[in-house]
N, C-alpha and C positions, 0 to 999 in steps of 0.2 A: 504494499499499500504506499504509494508515494504522495498521497494527498497532502500530508503535513509539510511537504517541501514547498508547496505552492500556495497554501492558505496564508492569508494575513494572520499573524498572531499579535498578541498584545505588545510584544517588543517591536516587531517590524512596523506595526501600525503607528506607534508613538514616534519612532525614528524617522519614518518617511513623512510624517506630518510637517516636519521642519522644511522640507523641499529645498535642500541645500545641495550644492555640487559636491561630489566626492564624498559621500556619507560613509563614515568609518565608525566603527563601535569597538570597544575593548570588552569583549564578551567572554568571561572566564567560565560560564556555565555551558558554553558550547563545546568545551573540550571533552574528549572521551567518545569512544566508538559507539556506546549505547545512545549517545545524543547526537549522532551523525545527522539524523533528520532535522534536528533543530539548527545545527550549523548550516546545513543546506537551505533552510528556510530564510537565512539571511542572504546566502550567496545568490539564490534565485531572484531575489529582489535587489541585487547589486549592492548590497550593504557589505562593505569590507569589514572583516574581523581582524584587527591587528594583533590579537592574541593567537599564539601558535603553540603546538606541543614543543616542549623544551628540548627534545631530542634532535630536532632538526637544526643543528647549529649553523648550517650554511645559509639559512634564511636570514636576511638582514633584520626582519622584525624580531626574530628570536634573539640574535646577538644584542640587539638594543634592549629588549625586554629583560634579558639576563643581567646586562650591565647596570640596569636600573631597577632590579627586583626589590630594592629597599626603598625606592622612591616611585611608586606606581603613577601618581599624578604627573610627574615629569615625563614618564614614559608615554602616557596618554596624550599629552600635548604634543610631544615630538612626533608621535605616530598618527596625529591627526584625528584622534577620537573625539566625537561630540557627546557620546554617551558611554557609560560603563555598566556592565552587569557583574556584580560582585556578591559575595555572601552578605546577608543582611546585617549580621553582626559587625562586619568590617564597615559597611556603609554608614552605620550609626556613628562611627568614630571620625568620619570625614567632616572637616570644617565646612561651613556654608560657602566660603570663598572658593572651595574645590568643586562643590556640586551639591545638588539637592536630590533626595530620593522622590521619584515621580511614580513608582509602582513597586509592589512587593508580590512575589509570586513563587511557585515552585515548578520544576520541570518534571513532568510525568511522561510516560511513554506515549509519544505521538501528539501531546498537547501540553499547553501551559495552563495551570490552574491557580486559584487562590491558595496561599500558604496556610497550612493548619497549625504550624508551630515554627518558632524561630530557628529551630535546628535545621530544617530543610528549606528555609526561605532564602531567596535571593532577591536583590534589589536592583531596579533600573535607576541609575543615577544620571541626571542630566548635568553635564559638566559646565562649569561656569566660564572656563577659559579654553577656548579652541583655536587651533590655528586656521588661517584663511586657506582657501583652496588654491589660490594663486596670488603672488605678490612680488613686487619689485624691490630690489636692494641696490643702493648705490655703491656698496663696497662688499667684498667677500674675501674669504681666505682660501687660497689654493693649497692643496696638500696632495701627497701621493695617496693612492687608493687604500694601501695597507695602513695608513695613518688616519684614515677618515673618522672612524668611529671614536678613537681616543681624542682627537682634536675637537670633535662635536661636543663630547662630554665635558671638555674643559672650556668650552665657549660660553660666555656669560649670557649672550643673547643671540642665539643662532638664527632668529628671524630677522633681526636687524642687519647682522653680518653672517650670512650662511657660510657653511663649510663646503667646498667644492672640489671634486677630483675629476680629472679628465683634461682634454686639450682646450683649456680656457683661454680666451683672448684677454688682451691687457685690460686692467682695471683703470678707471679715470684717476688722474692725480688729485683732482679736487672734486670729490663727490658731490653731486647735486641732490636735492631732496628727491625721495622716491616718486616715480611717476604713477600714472593711473592705469589700472588693470580692470578689464571687463571680461568676464567669462562668457563667451558666446554659446558654446555647447560642449557637452561631454557625453560620449557615447561608448557603450560596450556592447558589441554584437557579433555573434558567430566567432568568438574568440579574439576578435580584433578590437583595439581601442582607438579612440580619437578624441582629442581635446583641442578646441579652437579658442584663442584668447586674443582680444584686441588690446594693444599697448600703446600708450603715448608717454614718452619721456623726453626730457631736454638734454640728456647725455647718455652715454653708454651705461647700461645697468643690467643686473642679473634677474631674470625671471625665474622664479621657482614655482613649479606646478606640483600640487600634491597628488600626483599619479606615480605609481611605483616605477622606479627606474629599472629597465630591462634591456638586454642586448638587442631585442628585435624591434625596438622603438627607434624612430628618427624624428628629428625636428626640422621644421621649415619656417622661414621668415618670408612672408609674402610669396610663397611657392618655391623658394630657394632653399636647398638643404644646407643646414648649418650643424656645427658639432652639438651633440647632446651630452650634457654633463650630468654627474651624480651630485645632487645638492642635499645637504643635511642627512646623509647616509641612506635615505630611502627614496628620495624624490628626484624628479627631473628638473634640470636647470638649463637655461638657454641665455647666452649673452646677447642682449638686444641693443642696436645702435639708436642714436637719437632719432626722434621722429615719431610718426604714427605707423604701426605695423600690425599685421595679423600673424600670430604665431600658432603653428599647428604641430602637435605632438601626436604621432599615430603609429600603429604597427606598420613597419616598412613592407612595401610590396616586393615580393621575391621575383627574380627574373622568370619571365614566362607566365606570371600570374595574371597579367593584364588580359591575356586571351582566354583565360579559364572560363569566363562567363559565357562565352560563345559555344563551349563544348556541348552542352546539352542540346542546343539547337542543331549543331553540326551532326550529332549522333542521330537525332530524330530524322533529319533529311536523308542521311545515308540509309537508315532503316526503311524509309519510304521508297527510296530508289530501288533497294533490293526487292521489296515486295512487288513493285510495279514491273520489274524485269522478269519476274517469274511467270511461267506459263499460267494460263487462266485456271487450269485444273488445280495447280498448287495454291493459287490465290483463293480459290473457293474453299479449299481445305482449310 
């Protein structure tokens, strides 16, 4: 029964009500094979869960999570979470400046229900401080990839001055105030991602987009391919020149992929031709 994957539940309904780009949640209750349906109920609604099983040490979310296991609120902010699902007892200890409890429930096989006791209760916490989905920075720190996480953890304000690794272009000598960013669209379909952002800046600046950095992504400015950087350990960064531009970060098209869309039509026409060339007796059969 895959119905629980696709039904709106009390968590996904509350999170999606915010209607923000790049919805991410730190959901600790989704861990565990017996709750796989619950984790997929987030995934099918395109709600990213930044919490991962700790054994996958190669996952950048996991390395950040383990480095900040004694400071969950900092992990939530760096990982872009706008909500957290945590044991109710722990939620009660969180100061209001961290977040407020908006629901209390328990996870049962295939559905979420009202909690009957504090022992099995988990809380949905709306976090007070969330990172933007896309922002500009007039300055940034260039590091080697193997030093990225350590430098990020030592950075006092990685949103004002992000940590970047990759082939970054030169930084301005005299940083101007951060420019303006408008997210035009965010799409995830058939395994492919695409984000379009309009940027206006008076000087060269770094655009950070809170979409996970991966090798199969490429960045374009006004249709021209430019280097894609890793920003703040998890995200995509693009150095944008002065002026008004449209920046696109999307899954790169592989060679030969452009003609793939025509293959079904070609196959259908070939089959039709084979049928028409057969003798009338075979066609009747």
